[in-house]
VEXDREN-2710 file (C-alpha; in Angstrom, 1 decimal):
% VEXDREN-2710
k/r/px/py/pz
1/MET/31.6/-13.7/67.9
2/ILE/34.0/-13.6/70.8
3/THR/33.5/-10.6/72.8
4/ARG/35.8/-9.0/75.3
5/GLU/33.7/-10.0/78.2
6/SER/33.9/-13.7/77.2
7/LEU/37.7/-13.7/77.0
8/THR/38.0/-12.2/80.4
9/LEU/35.7/-14.9/81.8
10/ARG/37.7/-17.7/80.2
11/SER/40.9/-16.2/81.6
12/ILE/39.5/-16.1/85.1
13/THR/38.2/-19.7/84.8
14/MET/41.6/-21.0/83.6
15/MET/43.4/-19.2/86.5
16/THR/40.9/-20.6/89.0
17/LEU/41.4/-24.2/87.6
18/VAL/45.2/-23.9/87.8
19/THR/45.0/-22.6/91.4
20/ILE/42.7/-25.6/92.3
21/LEU/45.1/-28.1/90.7
22/VAL/48.1/-26.6/92.5
23/TRP/46.3/-26.6/95.9
24/SER/45.1/-30.2/95.4
25/ALA/48.6/-31.4/94.7
26/THR/50.0/-29.7/97.8
27/LEU/47.2/-31.0/100.0
28/GLU/47.7/-34.6/98.8
29/THR/51.4/-34.4/99.5
30/CYS/50.8/-33.0/103.0
31/ILE/48.1/-35.7/103.8
32/ALA/50.5/-38.4/102.5
33/ARG/53.2/-37.2/104.9
34/ARG/50.9/-36.9/107.8
35/GLY/49.4/-40.3/107.0
36/ARG/52.8/-42.1/107.3
37/HIS/53.4/-40.6/110.7
38/TRP/49.8/-41.4/111.9
39/ARG/49.9/-45.0/110.6
40/HIS/53.3/-45.5/112.4
41/HIS/51.9/-44.2/115.7
42/HIS/48.6/-46.1/115.3
43/ARG/50.5/-49.4/114.9
44/SER/52.9/-48.8/117.8
45/SER/50.4/-47.4/120.4
46/SER/48.2/-50.2/121.8
47/SER/46.7/-47.9/124.4
48/LEU/45.0/-45.7/121.8
49/SER/44.0/-48.4/119.2
50/ASP/40.4/-48.7/120.4
51/SER/39.7/-45.0/120.4
52/LEU/41.4/-44.3/117.1
53/SER/39.9/-47.3/115.2
54/SER/36.4/-45.7/115.6
55/LYS/37.4/-42.8/113.4
56/LYS/36.2/-43.3/109.7
57/PRO/37.5/-40.6/107.3
58/LYS/34.9/-41.4/104.7
59/SER/32.0/-40.9/107.1
60/HIS/33.7/-37.7/108.3
61/GLU/33.9/-36.3/104.8
62/ASN/30.4/-37.1/103.7
63/ASN/28.5/-36.4/106.9
64/HIS/30.1/-33.3/108.2
65/HIS/27.1/-32.1/110.1
66/HIS/26.4/-35.4/111.6
67/MET/29.8/-35.7/113.1
68/SER/29.8/-32.1/114.2
69/HIS/26.8/-33.0/116.3
70/LYS/28.9/-35.7/118.1
71/SER/32.1/-33.8/118.2
72/LYS/32.3/-33.8/122.1
73/PRO/35.3/-36.0/123.2
74/LYS/34.4/-39.4/124.6
75/PRO/35.8/-40.2/128.1
76/LYS/38.4/-42.7/126.8
77/MET/39.7/-40.1/124.4
78/LYS/41.3/-38.3/127.4
79/THR/44.3/-40.6/127.0
80/GLN/45.1/-39.3/123.5
81/PRO/48.6/-37.9/123.1
82/PRO/49.0/-34.1/123.1
83/LYS/48.7/-32.2/119.8
84/SER/51.2/-30.0/118.2
85/ASN/50.4/-26.6/116.8
86/ASP/49.5/-28.2/113.4
87/GLY/47.2/-30.7/115.0
88/SER/49.5/-33.8/114.7
89/PRO/50.2/-36.1/117.6
90/VAL/53.4/-35.7/119.5
91/VAL/55.0/-39.1/120.0
92/SER/58.7/-38.6/119.6
93/GLN/59.3/-37.7/123.3
94/PRO/58.1/-39.7/126.3
95/PRO/56.4/-37.8/129.1
96/GLN/58.9/-36.1/131.4
97/VAL/57.3/-37.5/134.5
98/GLN/58.5/-41.0/133.5
99/GLN/62.1/-40.0/133.0
100/PRO/64.5/-41.2/135.7
101/PRO/66.5/-38.5/137.4
102/PRO/70.1/-38.0/136.2
103/PRO/72.7/-40.2/137.8
104/HIS/74.2/-37.4/139.8
105/VAL/70.8/-36.4/141.3
106/GLN/69.8/-38.6/144.2
107/PRO/66.2/-38.8/145.4
108/PRO/65.6/-37.8/149.0
109/PRO/66.1/-40.6/151.6
110/THR/63.0/-42.5/152.7
111/PRO/62.6/-45.1/155.5
112/LEU/62.7/-48.7/154.3
113/PRO/59.5/-50.4/155.3
114/LEU/61.2/-53.8/155.7
115/GLN/63.8/-52.4/158.0
116/PRO/62.2/-50.2/160.7
117/VAL/64.4/-48.3/163.1
118/GLU/63.5/-50.8/165.8
119/ASP/65.3/-53.6/164.0
120/SER/68.6/-51.9/164.6
121/GLN/67.9/-52.1/168.3
122/GLN/67.3/-55.9/168.4
123/PHE/70.1/-58.4/168.5
124/ASN/69.2/-62.0/168.1
125/VAL/71.9/-64.4/169.3
126/LEU/71.1/-66.7/166.2
127/ASP/72.4/-63.8/164.0
128/PHE/75.7/-64.0/165.8
129/GLY/76.3/-67.6/165.2
130/ALA/74.5/-69.3/168.1
131/LYS/73.4/-72.9/167.3
132/GLY/70.9/-73.5/170.1
133/ASP/71.2/-77.2/169.9
134/GLY/72.1/-77.7/173.5
135/MET/75.5/-79.2/172.6
136/SER/77.4/-76.6/170.7
137/ASP/79.1/-73.9/172.9
138/ASP/77.2/-70.7/172.2
139/THR/79.2/-68.5/174.6
140/GLN/81.0/-66.5/171.9
141/ALA/77.8/-65.8/170.1
142/PHE/76.2/-64.5/173.3
143/GLU/79.3/-62.3/173.9
144/ALA/79.1/-60.9/170.3
145/ALA/75.4/-60.2/170.6
146/TRP/75.9/-58.3/173.9
147/ALA/78.8/-56.3/172.4
148/SER/76.5/-55.0/169.8
149/ALA/73.5/-54.4/172.1
150/CYS/75.8/-52.7/174.6
151/LYS/76.4/-49.8/172.1
152/VAL/72.7/-49.0/171.6
153/GLU/70.5/-47.3/174.2
154/ALA/67.3/-49.2/174.9
155/SER/68.4/-52.2/172.8
156/THR/67.1/-55.7/173.1
157/MET/69.3/-58.9/173.1
158/ILE/67.0/-61.7/172.1
159/ILE/67.3/-65.4/173.1
160/PRO/64.6/-66.9/171.0
161/PRO/62.2/-69.6/172.0
162/ASP/62.4/-73.3/171.0
163/TYR/66.2/-73.4/171.3
164/ILE/68.6/-74.7/174.0
165/PHE/71.8/-72.7/174.3
166/LEU/74.8/-74.1/176.0
167/VAL/76.6/-71.2/177.6
168/GLY/79.7/-71.2/179.8
169/PRO/80.6/-68.6/182.4
170/ILE/79.8/-65.2/180.9
171/SER/79.8/-61.6/182.1
172/PHE/77.6/-59.0/180.5
173/SER/79.4/-56.0/181.8
174/GLY/79.5/-52.2/181.6
175/PRO/80.2/-49.6/182.7
176/TYR/80.4/-48.2/179.2
177/CYS/77.2/-49.8/177.9
178/GLN/74.2/-47.7/177.1
179/ALA/71.3/-47.6/179.5
180/ASN/68.0/-49.5/179.5
181/ILE/69.1/-52.7/177.8
182/VAL/66.6/-55.5/177.7
183/PHE/67.7/-59.2/177.9
184/GLN/64.7/-60.9/176.3
185/LEU/64.9/-64.6/177.4
186/GLU/62.4/-66.9/175.6
187/GLY/64.5/-70.0/175.1
188/MET/66.6/-72.1/177.5
189/ILE/70.2/-71.4/178.7
190/VAL/72.0/-74.4/180.2
191/ALA/75.3/-74.5/182.1
192/PRO/78.2/-76.8/181.1
193/THR/78.8/-79.8/183.4
194/ASP/82.5/-80.4/182.5
195/THR/85.2/-79.3/184.9
196/GLU/87.2/-77.6/182.2
197/SER/84.6/-74.9/181.7
198/TRP/84.9/-73.8/185.4
199/GLY/88.6/-73.9/185.9
200/GLY/89.4/-73.7/189.6
201/GLY/85.9/-72.5/190.4
202/LEU/83.9/-69.3/189.9
203/MET/81.4/-67.4/192.1
204/TRP/78.9/-66.9/189.3
205/TRP/77.8/-68.4/186.0
206/ILE/75.9/-65.6/184.3
207/GLU/76.7/-62.1/185.5
208/PHE/75.4/-58.6/184.7
209/THR/77.7/-55.9/186.2
210/LYS/77.9/-52.1/186.3
211/LEU/74.8/-51.4/184.3
212/SER/72.0/-48.9/184.4
213/GLY/68.4/-49.8/183.6
214/ILE/69.0/-53.5/182.8
215/THR/66.0/-55.7/182.4
216/ILE/65.8/-59.5/182.2
217/GLN/62.4/-60.6/181.0
218/GLY/60.6/-63.3/179.1
219/ASN/59.2/-66.8/179.5
220/GLY/62.6/-68.6/179.2
221/VAL/64.6/-70.8/181.5
222/ILE/68.1/-70.6/183.1
223/ASP/69.1/-74.1/184.1
224/GLY/72.3/-74.5/186.2
225/ARG/72.2/-78.3/186.0
226/GLY/73.4/-78.4/189.6
227/THR/73.1/-82.1/190.2
228/VAL/76.8/-82.6/189.4
229/TRP/77.7/-80.1/192.1
230/TRP/75.2/-81.1/194.8
231/GLN/76.3/-84.7/195.0
232/GLN/79.8/-83.6/196.0
233/ASP/78.4/-81.7/199.0
234/TYR/77.0/-85.0/200.3
235/LEU/80.4/-86.6/200.0
236/SER/82.2/-83.8/201.9
237/ASP/81.8/-81.7/205.1
238/TYR/80.2/-78.8/203.3
239/PRO/78.6/-76.2/205.7
240/ILE/74.9/-76.8/206.4
241/ASP/72.2/-74.7/208.0
242/ASP/72.9/-74.5/211.7
243/ASP/69.3/-74.6/212.7
244/PHE/69.1/-78.2/211.7
245/LYS/70.4/-78.7/215.3
246/LEU/66.9/-77.7/216.6
247/ILE/65.2/-80.5/214.7
248/VAL/65.4/-83.8/216.4
249/PRO/63.8/-86.8/214.6
250/LEU/61.6/-89.2/216.5
251/ASN/63.4/-92.5/217.1
252/ASN/66.1/-91.4/214.6
253/SER/63.7/-92.1/211.8
254/VAL/64.6/-89.1/209.7
255/GLN/68.1/-88.3/208.4
256/GLU/69.2/-84.7/208.5
257/ARG/70.6/-84.9/205.0
258/PRO/69.0/-87.5/202.7
259/PRO/71.5/-88.9/200.3
260/MET/71.6/-87.3/196.9
261/PRO/71.6/-89.8/194.1
262/ILE/74.8/-89.8/192.2
263/ARG/74.8/-90.2/188.4
264/SER/76.5/-93.3/187.4
265/GLU/78.4/-91.6/184.5
266/LEU/79.9/-89.0/186.9
267/ASN/83.5/-89.9/187.3
268/TRP/85.0/-86.4/187.9
269/ARG/84.9/-83.8/190.7
270/MET/83.6/-80.3/190.1
271/PRO/85.4/-77.3/191.7
272/SER/84.8/-76.7/195.4
273/ILE/83.6/-73.2/194.7
274/LYS/80.1/-73.3/193.4
275/PRO/78.7/-70.7/191.1
276/THR/75.5/-68.6/191.5
277/ALA/73.3/-69.0/188.4
278/LEU/72.4/-65.3/187.8
279/ARG/74.2/-62.5/189.5
280/PHE/73.9/-58.7/189.3
281/TYR/76.7/-56.5/190.6
282/GLY/77.1/-52.8/191.0
283/SER/74.0/-52.0/188.9
284/ILE/71.2/-49.4/189.2
285/ASP/67.5/-49.9/188.3
286/VAL/67.5/-53.6/187.7
287/THR/64.3/-55.6/186.8
288/VAL/63.9/-59.4/186.6
289/THR/60.5/-60.7/185.5
290/GLY/58.8/-63.7/184.0
291/ILE/61.8/-66.1/183.8
292/THR/62.4/-69.4/185.5
293/ILE/65.8/-70.2/187.2
294/GLN/66.2/-73.8/188.1
295/ASN/68.8/-76.2/189.5
296/SER/71.5/-73.7/190.3
297/PRO/74.7/-75.1/191.8
298/GLN/74.3/-72.6/194.6
299/CYS/72.2/-69.4/194.8
300/HIS/69.8/-69.0/192.0
301/LEU/69.5/-65.2/191.8
302/LYS/71.8/-62.8/193.6
303/PHE/72.0/-58.9/193.9
304/ASP/75.2/-57.5/195.2
305/ASN/75.9/-53.7/195.6
306/CYS/72.8/-52.8/193.6
307/VAL/70.3/-49.9/194.0
308/LYS/66.6/-50.0/192.9
309/VAL/65.8/-53.6/192.2
310/LEU/62.5/-55.1/191.1
311/VAL/61.8/-58.8/190.9
312/HIS/58.3/-60.1/190.1
313/ASP/56.6/-63.1/188.5
314/VAL/59.8/-65.1/188.7
315/ASN/59.9/-68.8/189.3
316/VAL/62.8/-70.5/191.2
317/SER/62.9/-74.3/191.3
318/SER/65.3/-76.8/192.7
319/PRO/64.9/-79.8/195.0
320/GLY/64.3/-79.2/198.7
321/ASP/67.4/-81.2/199.5
322/SER/69.8/-79.4/197.1
323/PRO/72.4/-77.8/199.4
324/ASN/72.9/-74.0/199.7
325/THR/70.6/-73.2/196.8
326/ASP/69.1/-69.9/198.0
327/GLY/66.3/-68.6/195.9
328/ILE/67.1/-64.8/196.0
329/HIS/70.1/-63.5/197.8
330/LEU/70.5/-59.7/198.6
331/GLN/73.7/-58.2/199.7
332/ASN/74.7/-54.5/200.1
333/THR/71.6/-53.7/198.1
334/ARG/68.9/-51.2/198.8
335/ASP/65.5/-50.1/197.5
336/VAL/64.3/-53.6/196.6
337/MET/60.8/-54.9/195.8
338/ILE/60.1/-58.6/195.4
339/HIS/56.5/-59.7/194.7
340/THR/54.3/-62.3/192.9
341/THR/57.1/-64.9/192.9
342/THR/57.3/-68.6/193.6
343/LEU/60.5/-69.9/195.3
344/ALA/61.2/-73.6/195.8
345/CYS/64.8/-74.4/196.7
346/GLY/67.1/-76.2/199.2
347/ASP/68.0/-73.1/201.3
348/ASP/66.5/-69.7/202.1
349/CYS/63.8/-68.7/199.7
350/ILE/65.0/-65.1/200.3
351/SER/68.2/-64.3/202.1
352/ILE/68.8/-60.7/203.1
353/GLN/72.5/-60.0/204.0
354/THR/74.5/-57.2/205.3
355/GLY/74.2/-53.7/203.8
356/CYS/70.6/-54.1/202.8
357/SER/67.9/-51.5/203.5
358/ASN/64.5/-50.5/202.2
359/VAL/63.5/-54.1/201.2
360/TYR/59.8/-54.8/200.6
361/VAL/58.7/-58.5/200.0
362/HIS/55.1/-59.4/199.4
363/ASN/52.9/-62.0/197.8
364/VAL/55.6/-64.6/197.6
365/ASN/55.1/-68.4/197.7
366/CYS/57.9/-70.1/199.5
367/GLY/58.5/-73.9/199.8
368/PRO/60.3/-76.2/200.0
369/GLY/63.2/-74.3/201.4
370/HIS/64.4/-72.7/204.7
371/GLY/62.0/-69.8/204.7
372/ILE/62.8/-66.0/204.5
373/SER/65.9/-65.0/206.5
374/ILE/67.8/-62.0/207.5
375/GLY/71.4/-63.2/207.7
376/SER/73.5/-64.8/208.6
377/LEU/75.3/-61.7/209.7
378/GLY/78.6/-60.9/211.5
379/LYS/80.6/-63.9/210.5
380/ASP/84.3/-63.7/211.3
381/SER/83.7/-60.7/213.5
382/THR/82.5/-58.5/210.6
383/LYS/80.3/-55.5/210.6
384/ALA/76.7/-56.0/209.5
385/CYS/73.9/-53.4/209.0
386/VAL/70.3/-54.2/208.0
387/SER/67.3/-51.9/208.3
388/ASN/63.8/-51.2/207.2
389/ILE/62.8/-54.6/205.9
390/THR/59.1/-55.6/205.3
391/VAL/57.9/-59.1/204.6
392/ARG/54.2/-59.5/204.3
393/ASP/51.4/-61.5/202.6
394/VAL/53.6/-64.6/202.2
395/VAL/52.6/-68.3/202.0
396/MET/55.1/-70.9/203.2
397/HIS/54.7/-74.7/203.1
398/ASN/57.0/-77.5/204.2
399/THR/59.9/-75.2/205.0
400/MET/62.4/-75.6/207.7
401/THR/61.9/-72.1/209.2
402/GLY/59.4/-69.4/208.5
403/VAL/60.7/-65.9/209.2
404/ARG/64.1/-65.8/210.7
405/ILE/67.0/-63.6/211.8
406/LYS/70.4/-65.2/212.3
407/THR/73.7/-63.7/213.4
408/TRP/77.1/-65.0/214.4
409/GLN/78.8/-64.4/217.7
410/GLY/81.6/-61.8/217.5
411/GLY/80.0/-59.6/214.8
412/ILE/79.2/-55.9/215.2
413/GLY/76.4/-53.7/213.8
414/SER/72.6/-53.9/214.0
415/VAL/69.4/-55.3/212.6
416/LYS/66.5/-52.8/213.1
417/GLY/63.1/-51.8/211.7
418/ILE/61.9/-55.2/210.7
419/LEU/58.2/-56.2/210.0
420/PHE/56.9/-59.7/209.4
421/SER/53.1/-59.5/208.7
422/ASN/50.4/-61.8/207.4
423/ILE/52.5/-64.9/207.0
424/GLN/50.5/-68.1/206.3
425/LEU/52.3/-71.3/207.3
426/THR/51.7/-75.0/206.5
427/GLU/53.7/-77.7/208.3
428/VAL/56.7/-75.4/208.9
429/GLN/59.2/-76.8/211.4
430/LEU/60.3/-73.5/213.1
431/PRO/58.0/-70.7/212.1
432/ILE/59.6/-67.8/214.1
433/VAL/63.3/-67.7/214.8
434/ILE/65.9/-65.2/216.1
435/ASP/69.3/-67.0/216.5
436/GLN/72.3/-64.9/217.6
437/PHE/74.4/-68.0/218.1
438/TYR/74.4/-69.1/214.5
439/CYS/77.2/-71.4/213.4
440/ASP/77.4/-73.6/210.2
441/HIS/80.5/-75.5/211.4
442/SER/80.8/-78.3/213.8
443/LYS/82.3/-76.0/216.5
444/CYS/82.4/-72.2/216.9
445/MET/84.1/-70.0/219.5
446/ASN/82.1/-68.1/222.0
447/HIS/82.3/-64.2/221.8
448/THR/80.7/-61.5/223.9
449/SER/80.3/-59.1/220.9
450/ALA/77.2/-59.5/218.7
451/VAL/75.1/-57.9/216.0
452/SER/72.3/-56.3/217.9
453/VAL/68.6/-57.0/217.1
454/GLU/66.0/-54.4/217.9
455/GLY/62.6/-53.2/216.6
456/VAL/61.2/-56.5/215.2
457/THR/57.5/-56.8/214.8
458/TYR/55.6/-60.1/214.2
459/GLU/51.9/-59.8/213.3
460/LYS/49.3/-62.2/211.9
461/ILE/51.7/-65.2/211.8
462/ARG/49.3/-68.1/211.4
463/GLY/49.3/-71.8/210.5
464/THR/50.8/-75.1/211.6
465/TYR/54.3/-76.1/212.9
466/THR/55.9/-79.5/213.3
467/VAL/58.8/-78.8/215.8
468/LYS/58.7/-75.5/217.7
469/PRO/56.6/-72.4/217.2
470/VAL/59.0/-69.8/218.4
471/HIS/62.8/-69.8/219.0
472/PHE/64.3/-66.6/220.4
473/ALA/68.0/-67.2/221.3
474/CYS/69.6/-63.7/221.9
475/SER/73.0/-62.6/223.1
476/ASP/73.8/-62.2/226.8
477/SER/75.8/-59.0/226.1
478/PHE/73.4/-57.6/223.5
479/PRO/69.8/-58.8/224.2
480/CYS/67.1/-58.5/221.6
481/ILE/64.9/-55.5/222.4
482/ASP/61.6/-54.1/221.2
483/VAL/60.2/-57.4/219.9
484/GLN/56.5/-57.0/219.2
485/LEU/54.1/-59.9/218.9
486/SER/50.4/-59.8/217.9
487/GLY/48.0/-62.1/216.1
488/ILE/50.2/-65.2/216.5
489/GLU/48.2/-68.4/216.0
490/LEU/50.4/-71.5/215.5
491/LYS/49.1/-75.0/216.0
492/PRO/51.1/-78.2/216.2
493/VAL/51.0/-81.0/213.7
494/GLN/52.7/-84.2/214.9
495/LEU/54.8/-85.6/212.1
496/GLN/58.1/-87.3/212.7
497/TYR/59.9/-84.9/215.0
498/HIS/60.1/-84.2/218.7
499/MET/58.0/-81.1/219.5
500/TYR/58.8/-78.3/221.8
501/ASP/57.3/-75.3/223.5
502/PRO/58.2/-71.7/222.6
503/PHE/61.8/-70.8/223.7
504/CYS/63.1/-67.3/224.6
505/TRP/66.5/-66.2/225.9
506/LYS/67.4/-62.6/226.6
507/THR/64.5/-61.4/224.5
508/PHE/62.6/-58.2/225.5
509/GLY/59.5/-56.7/224.0
510/GLU/55.7/-56.6/224.2
511/LEU/52.8/-59.1/223.7
512/ASN/50.2/-56.9/222.0
513/SER/47.5/-59.7/221.9
514/ALA/47.1/-63.2/223.2
515/THR/49.1/-65.7/221.3
516/VAL/48.6/-69.4/220.4
517/PRO/50.4/-71.1/222.0
518/PRO/51.2/-68.7/224.9
519/ILE/54.6/-67.1/224.5
520/ASP/55.2/-66.5/228.2
521/CYS/59.0/-66.6/227.9
522/LEU/59.1/-63.1/226.3
523/GLN/60.4/-60.6/228.9
524/ILE/58.1/-57.5/228.9
525/GLY/59.9/-54.1/228.7
526/LYS/63.5/-53.4/228.1
527/PRO/66.7/-54.7/229.7
528/ALA/68.5/-52.8/232.4
529/ARG/71.5/-52.1/230.2
530/ASN/70.1/-51.3/226.9
531/GLY/72.4/-48.3/226.6
532/VAL/75.1/-50.6/225.3
533/HIS/73.2/-50.9/222.0
534/SER/73.6/-47.2/221.3
535/ASP/77.3/-47.4/222.0
536/HIS/77.6/-50.5/219.9
537/ASP/75.6/-49.4/216.9
538/ILE/78.1/-48.2/214.3
539/CYS/75.6/-48.4/211.4
540/LEU/74.3/-44.8/211.8
END
């Protein structure tokens, strides 16, 4: 018998069964959809394959409590993709941090590591077309490199090592260049030897003009290849140092000018005007250091109308019989320091000309050459003013003169405030010279006017001489005054010349200590008419 309660129970059971069937169908459909997306992501994402392959649905269904115990995420699961609200992985959009910025949005500028700011300040002549083979003309490449360096303050023009650059006459000029440019010379620069490159003749080969803070430095070489010029001087009546007249060979066994060998292939004549190898004109704060200048046709290194000059650790080299090849030549230049430098040449190691003041020379090695000279001054009745010159701690060997002052008759002006100290001499022909009758021609006219010489101190001049220890030849009208001598020790070495005692003419001053040999010809005190110097001195 079916009761009311049993019918109600059956109805509830049937409703429950229908509900379960409907829920199961819906769940299978959902799982099927999610499974397709999951399998697609699982196959396409290699970064998650290891971590996802460890999941086993069967084990998860049958061992719910066991898996709950190990439900803490493993470290490698930190790379799983983010979950949506329904728990499914989100794979349709890449992470935003990997998206490039839109084309119209530019990232902030950053320095390029391969192109630092300093690179823009360096200008290598090779980058401007220089060949550096010693045969191609690299003049234009040097000009182009300078034009770029000139525009940049504290730039560097680089002449790299292991190259030989053939460069014709060139001027690195301002005044519109930026300050503090460095000319970094590591290779070799050579001069042309053909007449076409020089035209009718030039006074300089490489020139730096009207610059501020210019520095020439490096381990490179400037080679003037002067042999083709020097041999002409021996074939012509080119002016020579007048103090050769003081040197008389024994039995005519020595020639005043040994013949210069002439290259057999030389069948042309160079211009009569010879260039200086390296010249600075009208510049301020000039430094030359480290380089070698060799075989210049005339002067090796010249400063004209410059202020604040520093030369150190420089090497000058040319044969002792190369004519008129001064080492360093100063003219109209003040505030100069020259030190730790070796000078070997065919004329004055250092020549100090008119307009120079505040010059300090020390720790210099001189020889061969004609010593360190002030002058010649007053040529062609010109004005000459030189003051405050110090030369000390110098070594000279096999030079014609040691320390010398030379002036022409007829000039005006003065030389004053001169100190020669601690000079070591080895086989120097004429160690101490003042010559107010200088003349580099065969004949010069006599004049009463002269460049006056006063306030010259010689101290600690020691070594050996081969002709005459002291030669003071001063003007009758303008005698040399205030000449101070102390610590003079000069011993003769008989070589191949006639030897002479000290000579003085119209020279006044003081012997502050005994001298070797005795210099008895110096007149103690002042001349009776020394007022003429004050009237004559127009350099004040």
